[in-house]
C-alpha angles and dihedrals in degrees: 000000000000124000123208114236113256111228114236118232114264111260123206117224114257113271123228123234113294125227092258093053093049093047091047092049092049092047091049094049091048092049092049092047094048091044093052091047094050094042093050094053111104111214093165128135118300115259092218140050101042121084104143125138120294115256115271094236122085093235123111117225115227110185117222122250114272115254092243092059092049089048089051093054091048092049091047092053093045091050092051090049091051092049091049091050093049092048091051091047092051093049092049092050092048092052094049100260096275094107113139098005094104091227117136107223092205096054121096122228115255 
């Protein structure tokens, strides 16, 4: 009994990273780096030079966060979102773009 050889599906060679993926990756890394740098800066009150009397009220003063630290957290979050988007884009391109459609690329239409 002889069996006929079943042709394998044509496979495209793996593509390298496109310009958009590289630019997105670089932008994400830069945003994360700048965000970490700004968020890690401590612009709090000085620990020296002020030893006056406590205020007469019973309230405790909590100074607000400096704008640069808030900007750092925003940049960090935006950078992580960009990196996640670029990683998802790269995975979808590598798999042929049919991720999540439920379509079987090897099936024939009826």
